[in-house]
VOBA-1610 file (N, C-alpha, C; in pm, whole numbers, padded with zeros to 5 digits, always signed):
BEGIN
Unk+04973+08643+10759Unk+04870+08689+10852Unk+04901+08834+10893Unk+04804+08923+10877Unk+04826+09063+10914Unk+04818+09079+11064Unk+04901+09168+11117Unk+04900+09192+11261Unk+04780+09278+11299Unk+04731+09256+11420Unk+04617+09333+11468Unk+04663+09474+11501Unk+04590+09579+11453Unk+04633+09716+11482Unk+04627+09746+11631Unk+04720+09829+11677Unk+04722+09867+11817Unk+04601+09954+11849Unk+04543+09937+11967Unk+04429+10021+12002Unk+04471+10167+12012Unk+04379+10255+11971Unk+04407+10399+11980Unk+04395+10440+12126Unk+04497+10504+12182Unk+04495+10534+12325Unk+04399+10647+12359Unk+04348+10645+12480Unk+04278+10761+12535Unk+04383+10863+12577Unk+04351+10990+12556Unk+04446+11096+12588Unk+04384+11187+12694Unk+04461+11212+12800Unk+04414+11299+12906Unk+04527+11382+12963Unk+04501+11444+13076Unk+04599+11532+13141Unk+04680+11452+13242Unk+04812+11457+13228Unk+04904+11387+13319Unk+04966+11479+13422Unk+04971+11608+13394Unk+05032+11703+13486Unk+04997+11845+13447Unk+04994+11933+13544Unk+04968+12074+13517Unk+05075+12159+13584Unk+05096+12277+13530Unk+05188+12372+13590Unk+05149+12512+13551Unk+05186+12608+13632Unk+05151+12747+13602Unk+05266+12838+13640Unk+05262+12958+13585Unk+05360+13060+13622Unk+05293+13197+13616Unk+05304+13271+13725Unk+05259+13410+13730Unk+05380+13497+13759Unk+05400+13604+13684Unk+05515+13690+13711Unk+05503+13759+13846Unk+05616+13805+13896Unk+05623+13858+14032Unk+05549+13990+14047Unk+05555+14077+13948Unk+05493+14208+13959Unk+05342+14200+13965Unk+05281+14293+14037Unk+05135+14297+14047Unk+05085+14439+14023Unk+04958+14446+13986Unk+04889+14574+13969Unk+04755+14564+14040Unk+04739+14642+14144Unk+04618+14638+14226Unk+04508+14723+14164Unk+04388+14712+14220Unk+04280+14798+14174Unk+04310+14944+14200Unk+04382+14972+14308Unk+04421+15109+14335Unk+04515+15161+14225Unk+04607+15076+14182Unk+04699+15115+14075Unk+04623+15145+13945Unk+04530+15055+13910Unk+04456+15071+13785Unk+04364+15192+13793Unk+04295+15207+13905Unk+04199+15316+13920Unk+04263+15452+13902Unk+04387+15464+13938Unk+04457+15593+13930Unk+04473+15641+13787Unk+04466+15550+13690Unk+04487+15590+13550Unk+04360+15588+13465Unk+04251+15530+13518Unk+04129+15519+13436Unk+04012+15598+13492Unk+04035+15678+13596Unk+03935+15769+13648Unk+03810+15697+13700Unk+03833+15588+13774Unk+03725+15521+13848Unk+03781+15489+13987Unk+03695+15440+14074Unk+03742+15403+14207Unk+03780+15255+14210Unk+03866+15217+14304Unk+03895+15074+14320Unk+03770+14993+14348Unk+03677+15051+14423Unk+03552+14979+14455Unk+03470+14954+14330Unk+03472+15051+14237Unk+03399+15033+14110Unk+03456+14914+14034Unk+03588+14903+14029Unk+03651+14792+13957Unk+03613+14658+14021Unk+03619+14653+14153Unk+03585+14528+14222Unk+03441+14490+14197Unk+03351+14586+14204Unk+03209+14557+14186Unk+03178+14513+14044Unk+03236+14580+13945Unk+03204+14551+13805Unk+03275+14427+13752Unk+03392+14396+13804Unk+03471+14286+13747Unk+03493+14170+13842Unk+03497+14196+13973Unk+03533+14092+14068Unk+03683+14071+14079Unk+03762+14141+13998Unk+03908+14126+14000Unk+03966+14209+14113Unk+04059+14149+14188Unk+04124+14219+14298Unk+04268+14259+14264Unk+04337+14176+14186Unk+04475+14207+14151Unk+04510+14137+14021Unk+04623+14177+13964Unk+04671+14123+13836Unk+04822+14107+13845Unk+04875+14004+13780Unk+05020+13985+13774Unk+05073+14043+13644Unk+05187+14109+13653Unk+05241+14185+13540Unk+05385+14142+13513Unk+05415+14110+13390Unk+05549+14066+13352Unk+05649+14180+13365Unk+05771+14144+13395Unk+05880+14242+13402Unk+05914+14289+13261Unk+05980+14404+13248Unk+06015+14456+13115Unk+06094+14357+13031Unk+06175+14273+13094Unk+06257+14179+13018Unk+06192+14042+13001Unk+06067+14027+13041Unk+05996+13899+13027Unk+05902+13903+12907Unk+05910+13802+12823Unk+05820+13786+12710Unk+05733+13663+12733Unk+05643+13639+12639Unk+05551+13525+12653Unk+05626+13394+12671Unk+05734+13374+12596Unk+05806+13246+12603Unk+05869+13225+12740Unk+05910+13331+12807Unk+05970+13315+12941Unk+05868+13262+13040Unk+05747+13319+13038Unk+05641+13272+13127Unk+05602+13129+13091Unk+05587+13104+12960Unk+05544+12973+12914Unk+05644+12865+12950Unk+05773+12895+12939Unk+05876+12795+12967Unk+05869+12749+13112Unk+05847+12842+13206Unk+05836+12803+13346Unk+05714+12715+13369Unk+05603+12748+13305Unk+05482+12667+13320Unk+05501+12528+13262Unk+05567+12518+13148Unk+05592+12387+13086Unk+05684+12303+13174Unk+05790+12363+13226Unk+05880+12288+13314Unk+05804+12231+13434Unk+05716+12312+13492Unk+05640+12266+13608Unk+05545+12154+13572Unk+05478+12166+13457Unk+05383+12061+13415Unk+05456+11930+13384Unk+05572+11939+13321Unk+05650+11819+13289Unk+05696+11750+13418Unk+05741+11829+13515Unk+05783+11771+13643Unk+05665+11705+13713Unk+05548+11771+13708Unk+05429+11715+13772Unk+05386+11584+13706Unk+05406+11576+13574Unk+05368+11454+13501Unk+05467+11340+13524Unk+05583+11371+13581Unk+05680+11267+13609Unk+05755+11217+13488Unk+05773+11305+13387Unk+05849+11267+13268Unk+05967+11363+13253Unk+06057+11330+13162Unk+06168+11418+13130Unk+06129+11509+13015Unk+06188+11628+13011Unk+06152+11725+12908Unk+06178+11672+12768Unk+06282+11588+12751Unk+06311+11538+12617Unk+06221+11423+12575Unk+06125+11387+12662Unk+06023+11290+12622Unk+05904+11355+12552Unk+05899+11487+12550Unk+05790+11553+12481Unk+05803+11534+12330Unk+05694+11492+12268Unk+05691+11476+12123Unk+05633+11598+12053Unk+05549+11673+12123Unk+05482+11790+12068Unk+05481+11899+12174Unk+05502+12023+12132Unk+05494+12138+12222Unk+05415+12246+12149Unk+05297+12280+12202Unk+05209+12378+12138Unk+05188+12494+12232Unk+05212+12614+12182Unk+05186+12736+12258Unk+05062+12804+12202Unk+04967+12833+12291Unk+04848+12908+12254Unk+04866+13050+12307Unk+04872+13147+12218Unk+04895+13285+12261Unk+04848+13384+12156Unk+04805+13501+12202Unk+04776+13614+12114Unk+04883+13721+12125Unk+04979+13700+12214Unk+05084+13799+12239Unk+05221+13734+12225Unk+05256+13690+12104Unk+05382+13617+12085Unk+05503+13705+12109Unk+05617+13641+12128Unk+05742+13715+12144Unk+05766+13808+12026Unk+05744+13756+11907Unk+05760+13830+11784Unk+05670+13765+11678Unk+05649+13831+11565Unk+05563+13774+11462Unk+05620+13644+11407Unk+05751+13638+11394Unk+05823+13519+11348Unk+05949+13508+11433Unk+05983+13392+11486Unk+05923+13260+11469Unk+05809+13236+11568Unk+05761+13113+11572Unk+05657+13078+11668Unk+05712+13087+11810Unk+05626+13129+11901Unk+05666+13134+12042Unk+05700+12996+12094Unk+05633+12893+12042Unk+05662+12755+12084Unk+05807+12718+12057Unk+05864+12768+11948Unk+06005+12741+11921Unk+06095+12807+12025Unk+06058+12926+12070Unk+06132+12990+12178Unk+06121+12909+12307Unk+06001+12859+12335Unk+05980+12777+12456Unk+06060+12648+12447Unk+06064+12588+12328Unk+06142+12466+12309Unk+06288+12490+12343Unk+06343+12602+12294Unk+06483+12632+12320Unk+06509+12658+12469Unk+06417+12728+12534Unk+06434+12760+12676Unk+06425+12638+12766Unk+06341+12542+12727Unk+06318+12425+12813Unk+06406+12307+12776Unk+06466+12308+12658Unk+06545+12194+12615Unk+06461+12077+12565Unk+06339+12106+12519Unk+06251+12000+12467Unk+06292+11967+12324Unk+06411+11912+12309Unk+06476+11899+12179Unk+06407+11802+12084Unk+06325+11711+12137Unk+06260+11612+12052Unk+06117+11650+12014Unk+06072+11767+12059Unk+05932+11806+12037Unk+05917+11885+11908Unk+05810+11855+11836Unk+05766+11942+11727Unk+05698+12063+11791Unk+05741+12183+11756Unk+05693+12304+11823Unk+05613+12391+11726Unk+05496+12434+11769Unk+05411+12520+11687Unk+05318+12602+11774Unk+05265+12709+11717Unk+05171+12796+11786Unk+05029+12773+11736Unk+04933+12803+11823Unk+04791+12809+11788Unk+04738+12940+11842Unk+04669+13018+11760Unk+04610+13143+11806Unk+04460+13139+11783Unk+04388+13116+11891Unk+04242+13131+11891Unk+04203+13223+12006Unk+04293+13320+12032Unk+04274+13419+12138Unk+04253+13349+12272Unk+04157+13395+12351Unk+04140+13340+12486Unk+04090+13197+12486Unk+04041+13149+12373Unk+03998+13009+12360Unk+04113+12918+12317Unk+04233+12976+12301Unk+04341+12906+12234Unk+04388+12777+12299Unk+04389+12772+12434Unk+04441+12651+12497Unk+04358+12528+12460Unk+04226+12539+12456Unk+04145+12422+12422Unk+04161+12386+12275Unk+04174+12485+12187Unk+04202+12456+12047Unk+04335+12382+12035Unk+04436+12428+12108Unk+04568+12363+12105Unk+04561+12223+12165Unk+04482+12206+12271Unk+04467+12073+12330Unk+04403+11975+12232Unk+04309+12024+12151Unk+04248+11938+12049Unk+04352+11895+11946Unk+04438+11989+11904Unk+04544+11954+11809Unk+04637+11849+11870Unk+04679+11871+11995Unk+04769+11777+12061Unk+04703+11642+12081Unk+04577+11642+12122Unk+04500+11519+12143Unk+04497+11435+12016Unk+04462+11498+11905Unk+04452+11423+11780Unk+04590+11381+11729Unk+04691+11464+11754Unk+04828+11429+11715Unk+04872+11301+11786Unk+04850+11297+11916Unk+04894+11180+11993Unk+04815+11055+11956Unk+04689+11071+11926Unk+04607+10955+11888Unk+04638+10905+11748Unk+04688+10995+11662Unk+04705+10958+11522Unk+04848+10938+11476Unk+04946+10973+11560Unk+05086+10963+11518Unk+05154+10844+11584Unk+05204+10753+11504Unk+05271+10635+11557Unk+05397+10677+11635Unk+05405+10633+11758Unk+05523+10660+11839Unk+05516+10785+11924Unk+05428+10879+11892Unk+05415+11001+11972Unk+05340+10968+12100Unk+05391+11014+12215Unk+05332+10973+12343Unk+05293+11092+12432Unk+05374+11198+12432Unk+05349+11309+12525Unk+05349+11443+12451Unk+05258+11530+12495Unk+05251+11665+12440Unk+05238+11764+12554Unk+05303+11879+12540Unk+05283+11991+12633Unk+05203+12098+12561Unk+05096+12143+12625Unk+05012+12249+12571Unk+05013+12363+12672Unk+05062+12478+12630Unk+05073+12591+12723Unk+04994+12709+12669Unk+04910+12766+12755Unk+04842+12891+12725Unk+04918+13004+12792Unk+04948+13109+12719Unk+05026+13220+12776Unk+04985+13350+12709Unk+04975+13454+12788Unk+04955+13588+12732Unk+05020+13691+12823Unk+05075+13794+12761Unk+05134+13907+12834Unk+05065+14034+12784Unk+04940+14047+12824Unk+04858+14157+12775Unk+04907+14293+12824Unk+04978+14296+12936Unk+05021+14426+12990Unk+05107+14503+12891Unk+05176+14430+12801Unk+05262+14496+12703Unk+05180+14570+12597Unk+05049+14541+12590Unk+04964+14595+12484Unk+04847+14676+12537Unk+04853+14714+12663Unk+04743+14787+12724Unk+04764+14938+12717Unk+04656+15010+12692Unk+04652+15154+12713Unk+04607+15174+12857Unk+04693+15219+12946Unk+04657+15227+13088Unk+04543+15324+13117Unk+04505+15406+13019Unk+04395+15499+13040Unk+04262+15447+12985Unk+04263+15329+12924Unk+04142+15272+12864Unk+04070+15185+12966Unk+03959+15234+13018Unk+03888+15162+13123Unk+03840+15025+13079Unk+03800+15010+12953Unk+03744+14884+12905Unk+03843+14769+12912Unk+03972+14798+12898Unk+04071+14692+12894Unk+04166+14691+13014Unk+04202+14810+13063Unk+04302+14817+13170Unk+04256+14750+13298Unk+04126+14747+13323Unk+04077+14686+13447Unk+04076+14534+13440Unk+04085+14478+13321Unk+04063+14334+13304Unk+04190+14253+13278Unk+04274+14299+13188Unk+04378+14213+13131Unk+04506+14211+13214Unk+04575+14096+13212Unk+04697+14077+13289Unk+04781+13969+13221Unk+04882+13919+13293Unk+04980+13828+13236Unk+04987+13697+13314Unk+05014+13588+13244Unk+05031+13460+13310Unk+05043+13347+13210Unk+05081+13230+13260Unk+05095+13111+13177Unk+05052+12988+13256Unk+04995+12893+13187Unk+04958+12765+13248Unk+04970+12657+13143Unk+05023+12542+13185Unk+05051+12434+13091Unk+04993+12302+13139Unk+04966+12217+13044Unk+04923+12080+13073Unk+05008+11985+12990Unk+05044+11872+13049Unk+05107+11764+12973Unk+04999+11661+12943Unk+04983+11632+12815Unk+04885+11534+12770Unk+04956+11404+12735Unk+04887+11293+12761Unk+04943+11163+12729Unk+04840+11055+12751Unk+04880+10930+12735Unk+04784+10818+12746Unk+04733+10802+12887Unk+04602+10776+12897Unk+04537+10755+13027Unk+04451+10629+13016Unk+04407+10573+13129Unk+04327+10450+13125Unk+04196+10469+13051Unk+04141+10358+13005Unk+04009+10362+12941Unk+03908+10427+13035Unk+03824+10509+12976Unk+03722+10579+13054Unk+03766+10714+13105Unk+03895+10745+13094Unk+03947+10874+13138Unk+03982+10959+13016Unk+04023+11082+13041Unk+04072+11167+12934Unk+03965+11252+12868Unk+04004+11309+12753Unk+03918+11402+12680Unk+03815+11329+12595Unk+03701+11396+12577Unk+03599+11349+12484Unk+03513+11467+12442Unk+03441+11452+12335Unk+03337+11545+12291Unk+03390+11688+12272Unk+03502+11700+12202Unk+03547+11833+12163Unk+03448+11895+12064Unk+03411+12018+12085Unk+03334+12095+11988Unk+03390+12237+11985Unk+03442+12278+11868Unk+03504+12409+11853Unk+03430+12487+11746Unk+03432+12620+11759Unk+03363+12702+11660Unk+03423+12841+11648Unk+03391+12908+11538Unk+03441+13043+11512Unk+03339+13119+11429Unk+03340+13252+11445Unk+03258+13341+11363Unk+03340+13466+11337Unk+03408+13469+11223Unk+03497+13578+11191Unk+03429+13712+11169Unk+03297+13714+11155Unk+03229+13842+11139Unk+03235+13925+11267Unk+03275+13863+11380Unk+03289+13936+11505Unk+03433+13968+11539Unk+03524+13955+11441Unk+03666+13974+11470Unk+03700+14116+11516Unk+03617+14212+11479Unk+03647+14351+11513Unk+03614+14386+11657Unk+03549+14296+11732Unk+03509+14328+11868Unk+03627+14338+11964Unk+03729+14254+11944Unk+03851+14259+12025Unk+03970+14237+11931Unk+04063+14332+11930Unk+04178+14316+11841Unk+04288+14413+11880Unk+04409+14381+11832Unk+04521+14473+11832Unk+04539+14510+11686Unk+04491+14627+11644Unk+04475+14654+11500Unk+04604+14673+11423Unk+04714+14711+11489Unk+04836+14741+11415Unk+04947+14642+11448Unk+05044+14636+11359Unk+05161+14551+11380Unk+05164+14429+11290Unk+05054+14402+11221Unk+05050+14290+11128Unk+05064+14338+10985Unk+05028+14252+10888Unk+05046+14287+10747Unk+04945+14390+10698Unk+04831+14405+10765Unk+04733+14505+10723Unk+04775+14646+10762Unk+04832+14659+10880Unk+04877+14790+10927Unk+05014+14774+10993Unk+05119+14759+10912Unk+05253+14739+10970Unk+05292+14856+11060Unk+05379+14826+11156Unk+05421+14927+11251Unk+05490+15044+11181Unk+05456+15164+11225Unk+05515+15286+11170Unk+05469+15405+11250Unk+05517+15522+11218Unk+05478+15642+11294Unk+05328+15662+11302Unk+05256+15634+11192Unk+05111+15656+11193Unk+05041+15560+11288Unk+05082+15432+11292Unk+05016+15336+11382Unk+05050+15366+11527Unk+05170+15416+11552Unk+05206+15453+11688Unk+05124+15573+11735Unk+05110+15673+11648Unk+05033+15791+11684Unk+04886+15757+11708Unk+04835+15659+11635Unk+04695+15619+11648Unk+04673+15520+11761Unk+04778+15485+11835Unk+04771+15389+11946Unk+04717+15254+11897Unk+04759+15220+11776Unk+04709+15097+11715Unk+04769+14970+11768Unk+04871+14981+11855Unk+04935+14863+11908Unk+04882+14826+12046Unk+04776+14892+12089Unk+04707+14859+12212Unk+04586+14770+12182Unk+04539+14699+12284Unk+04416+14620+12271Unk+04297+14714+12261Unk+04214+14690+12161Unk+04089+14764+12144Unk+03974+14665+12165Unk+03876+14703+12244Unk+03767+14611+12275Unk+03635+14686+12286Unk+03533+14629+12222Unk+03395+14675+12238Unk+03337+14597+12355Unk+03341+14657+12474Unk+03303+14585+12595Unk+03161+14533+12593Unk+03068+14613+12541Unk+02928+14569+12538Unk+02910+14448+12447Unk+02973+14451+12328Unk+02961+14339+12235Unk+03021+14212+12293Unk+03135+14226+12358Unk+03201+14109+12418Unk+03115+14052+12530Unk+03061+14137+12613Unk+02976+14091+12722Unk+02853+14016+12668Unk+02792+14070+12564Unk+02674+14004+12506Unk+02712+13868+12447Unk+02828+13862+12383Unk+02875+13735+12326Unk+02894+13630+12435Unk+02960+13668+12545Unk+02983+13573+12654Unk+02852+13529+12717Unk+02762+13624+12737Unk+02634+13593+12800Unk+02552+13495+12716Unk+02576+13495+12585Unk+02508+13399+12497Unk+02582+13267+12487Unk+02716+13273+12466Unk+02789+13153+12430Unk+02814+13060+12549Unk+02840+13114+12668Unk+02871+13027+12781Unk+02752+12938+12818Unk+02631+12992+12839Unk+02518+12903+12867Unk+02492+12804+12754Unk+02512+12850+12629Unk+02488+12760+12516Unk+02587+12644+12514Unk+02714+12671+12541Unk+02813+12564+12545Unk+02780+12461+12652Unk+02740+12508+12768Unk+02704+12417+12877Unk+02582+12334+12837Unk+02479+12401+12790Unk+02354+12331+12755Unk+02377+12227+12645Unk+02449+12264+12539Unk+02468+12172+12427Unk+02557+12054+12465Unk+02658+12078+12548Unk+02744+11968+12593Unk+02666+11868+12677Unk+02584+11919+12767Unk+02502+11830+12849Unk+02405+11751+12762Unk+02341+11817+12669Unk+02241+11749+12584Unk+02305+11641+12498Unk+02421+11671+12439Unk+02487+11573+12353Unk+02525+11447+12428Unk+02554+11462+12557Unk+02605+11350+12635Unk+02504+11295+12737Unk+02378+11341+12724Unk+02271+11294+12812Unk+02309+11310+12959Unk+02358+11431+12993Unk+02401+11460+13128Unk+02318+11574+13187Unk+02324+11585+13319Unk+02262+11696+13390Unk+02371+11782+13454Unk+02335+11902+13496Unk+02432+11988+13564Unk+02495+11917+13683Unk+02414+11842+13756Unk+02463+11774+13876Unk+02563+11664+13844Unk+02570+11620+13718Unk+02665+11515+13680Unk+02806+11569+13657Unk+02821+11701+13655Unk+02951+11764+13630Unk+03014+11802+13763Unk+03135+11754+13787Unk+03204+11781+13913Unk+03271+11918+13915Unk+03312+11968+13798Unk+03376+12099+13792Unk+03356+12159+13654Unk+03329+12288+13651Unk+03317+12364+13528Unk+03440+12454+13519Unk+03524+12429+13417Unk+03647+12505+13395Unk+03626+12591+13272Unk+03641+12723+13288Unk+03610+12813+13178Unk+03720+12916+13161Unk+03712+12986+13049Unk+03788+13110+13035Unk+03739+13207+13143Unk+03827+13297+13185Unk+03798+13386+13299Unk+03805+13532+13256Unk+03709+13580+13176Unk+03717+13718+13128Unk+03681+13820+13234Unk+03589+13783+13322Unk+03534+13875+13421Unk+03466+13792+13529Unk+03525+13778+13646Unk+03469+13691+13749Unk+03326+13726+13789Unk+03294+13855+13796Unk+03159+13895+13833Unk+03058+13848+13728Unk+03094+13863+13601Unk+03006+13816+13494Unk+02991+13665+13498Unk+03101+13593+13519Unk+03096+13447+13525Unk+03006+13398+13639Unk+03023+13458+13755Unk+02940+13416+13870Unk+02793+13437+13841Unk+02759+13551+13782Unk+02620+13578+13750Unk+02565+13478+13649Unk+02644+13445+13548Unk+02599+13348+13448Unk+02586+13209+13509Unk+02680+13173+13598Unk+02672+13043+13663Unk+02545+13029+13744Unk+02508+13135+13814Unk+02382+13132+13891Unk+02263+13122+13798Unk+02267+13195+13687Unk+02156+13190+13592Unk+02140+13051+13531Unk+02251+12987+13499Unk+02246+12853+13442Unk+02199+12751+13544Unk+02233+12775+13671Unk+02198+12680+13777Unk+02311+12587+13813Unk+02437+12628+13785Unk+02552+12545+13822Unk+02557+12533+13974Unk+02568+12412+14028Unk+02570+12394+14173Unk+02683+12472+14239Unk+02660+12518+14361Unk+02759+12596+14435Unk+02893+12522+14443Unk+02999+12595+14421Unk+03133+12541+14437Unk+03186+12466+14317Unk+03105+12448+14213Unk+03152+12369+14099Unk+03200+12454+13981Unk+03166+12582+13980Unk+03220+12671+13879Unk+03350+12730+13935Unk+03462+12691+13875Unk+03593+12732+13927Unk+03621+12875+13882Unk+03639+12965+13980Unk+03667+13105+13953Unk+03807+13138+14003Unk+03894+13183+13914Unk+04029+13225+13952Unk+04062+13365+13904Unk+03976+13421+13820Unk+04003+13552+13763Unk+04010+13662+13866Unk+03949+13642+13984Unk+03955+13745+14086Unk+04097+13770+14133Unk+04183+13666+14127Unk+04320+13680+14176Unk+04423+13702+14066Unk+04383+13687+13938Unk+04481+13703+13829Unk+04431+13789+13715Unk+04303+13824+13712Unk+04249+13897+13598Unk+04231+13806+13477Unk+04216+13869+13362Unk+04201+13795+13236Unk+04340+13771+13180Unk+04387+13646+13188Unk+04520+13612+13136Unk+04508+13534+13005Unk+04400+13560+12933Unk+04386+13511+12796Unk+04387+13361+12784Unk+04473+13311+12695Unk+04479+13167+12668Unk+04526+13088+12789Unk+04581+13156+12890Unk+04623+13087+13012Unk+04510+13071+13112Unk+04397+13139+13090Unk+04292+13142+13192Unk+04234+13004+13223Unk+04191+12932+13121Unk+04129+12801+13144Unk+04228+12700+13202Unk+04350+12686+13145Unk+04443+12589+13207Unk+04488+12631+13346Unk+04491+12762+13374Unk+04524+12804+13509Unk+04412+12764+13605Unk+04287+12781+13563Unk+04175+12738+13646Unk+04180+12588+13669Unk+04217+12511+13566Unk+04228+12366+13580Unk+04338+12331+13679Unk+04453+12398+13668Unk+04565+12370+13758Unk+04530+12403+13903Unk+04465+12516+13924Unk+04429+12555+14059Unk+04327+12460+14119Unk+04229+12417+14038Unk+04129+12323+14088Unk+04193+12190+14124Unk+04290+12145+14043Unk+04360+12021+14073Unk+04437+12033+14203Unk+04506+12146+14220Unk+04586+12167+14340Unk+04498+12174+14464Unk+04379+12232+14451Unk+04289+12249+14564Unk+04207+12124+14595Unk+04227+12017+14518Unk+04152+11894+14543Unk+04007+11900+14498Unk+03977+11989+14404Unk+03839+12002+14356Unk+03805+11905+14245Unk+03904+11827+14199Unk+03883+11735+14088Unk+03901+11592+14137Unk+03794+11525+14170Unk+03806+11389+14225Unk+03849+11289+14119Unk+03910+11180+14164Unk+03945+11072+14070Unk+03819+11024+13999Unk+03825+11023+13867Unk+03709+10986+13787Unk+03608+11097+13772Unk+03639+11216+13824Unk+03546+11329+13815Unk+03529+11375+13672Unk+03410+11427+13643Unk+03378+11473+13508Unk+03386+11626+13506Unk+03469+11679+13415Unk+03492+11822+13403Unk+03435+11870+13270Unk+03360+11978+13274Unk+03313+12042+13152Unk+03399+12165+13127Unk+03466+12166+13013Unk+03552+12277+12972Unk+03477+12366+12874Unk+03477+12496+12897Unk+03410+12591+12808Unk+03496+12714+12793Unk+03529+12749+12668Unk+03616+12864+12643Unk+03557+12951+12534Unk+03599+13076+12531Unk+03547+13172+12432Unk+03646+13286+12423Unk+03659+13342+12302Unk+03759+13447+12287Unk+03738+13527+12161Unk+03833+13616+12133Unk+03828+13702+12017Unk+03833+13617+11890Unk+03780+13676+11786Unk+03779+13609+11656Unk+03648+13612+11579Unk+03530+13586+11643Unk+03519+13528+11776Unk+03532+13376+11769Unk+03577+13318+11881Unk+03599+13174+11887Unk+03536+13117+12012Unk+03507+12989+12010Unk+03452+12923+12128Unk+03477+12773+12119Unk+03467+12706+12232Unk+03487+12562+12231Unk+03447+12499+12363Unk+03423+12369+12357Unk+03388+12293+12477Unk+03442+12152+12464Unk+03453+12085+12577Unk+03496+11945+12581Unk+03463+11889+12718Unk+03460+11759+12725Unk+03452+11690+12853Unk+03588+11628+12884Unk+03623+11629+13011Unk+03750+11570+13055Unk+03723+11488+13180Unk+03749+11359+13172Unk+03736+11272+13289Unk+03872+11264+13357Unk+03875+11303+13482Unk+04002+11322+13555Unk+04060+11189+13600Unk+04193+11176+13583Unk+04259+11051+13624Unk+04284+11046+13773Unk+04292+11163+13837Unk+04321+11165+13979Unk+04466+11139+14011Unk+04554+11162+13914Unk+04696+11136+13936Unk+04747+11222+14052Unk+04814+11158+14146Unk+04858+11229+14265Unk+04969+11329+14236Unk+05036+11314+14120Unk+05148+11403+14090Unk+05104+11539+14041Unk+04978+11553+14001Unk+04934+11679+13945Unk+04940+11788+14050Unk+05007+11900+14015Unk+05022+12008+14111Unk+05034+12138+14034Unk+05046+12247+14107Unk+05063+12379+14049Unk+05201+12431+14086Unk+05268+12495+13992Unk+05401+12552+14020Unk+05387+12664+14123Unk+05488+12684+14205Unk+05483+12795+14301Unk+05464+12928+14231Unk+05389+13017+14292Unk+05366+13148+14234Unk+05479+13243+14270Unk+05482+13353+14198Unk+05575+13464+14227Unk+05721+13421+14219Unk+05752+13334+14123Unk+05892+13296+14103Unk+05940+13357+13972Unk+06069+13370+13959Unk+06128+13422+13836Unk+06209+13313+13768Unk+06208+13317+13636Unk+06284+13217+13560Unk+06433+13235+13586
//
């Protein structure tokens, strides 16, 4: 007689953690190098301040602190992690993966470690990989997914299009089995490589290896077509919301929280009003941290959890978008675990 197969578990978020470096850059600091006023930056972006990594801090340092906090919040030991995925566009080095550096820093000795790069959409892409890994791998139970970027290392401080927006930070989630009816569902991810030139760091890879010419051309800084990126976000965010609701026969009022990438708080607020998202349900954190890339969405999730904005059984719509261009959405039904918290800010590893 054949044994009955074990049911495939539902996978959701068991704990969250975040890390912001101690250094900050105010609008006054940024304005001094880009020939605008602090008021102009606030009006156009909604950002008030940004956290900046120390010279000796790399992506893995920020990520390791966020992972430690998320693991503690989930109530598990670090060596119980089966998978550790880092989502980043600003790795410590081209080789090895930043996740391997995070594994060494945290002591997650039993975890398979790998990176995912889908730019600012990377955390949700990595969460999909971890979700499917846990559902499909016999014996695997817990995964840590960390979004981290240290954009300050790649900024031209005189470039208004990028210097006013980008900053540094990390946020992590521990994924694992949750009760029936909870957890992730309806992942939808997409990419359009014909838009890859809109946001990029053109030098340092195999197409334009580092050398005197790339340094002289400032090719190791972030280059962004601000108008193209704005148009992309203005199209993709409402579309992700609309299509997710339609696929699941839901209304805006059925969503308890909208967690998104945070490229520009002023733009997000305007789009939220245009879509008709109810007041208080679009979580905005970019005003206090700027655009922290792949960490933006998980940081927003962690802050919302800490602030009590995610009720037990609450339905969360996740929407992300980034360079590549890439985009994605998912639904997450919150478990309401009391252990979920956010790591203290302004701490050093």
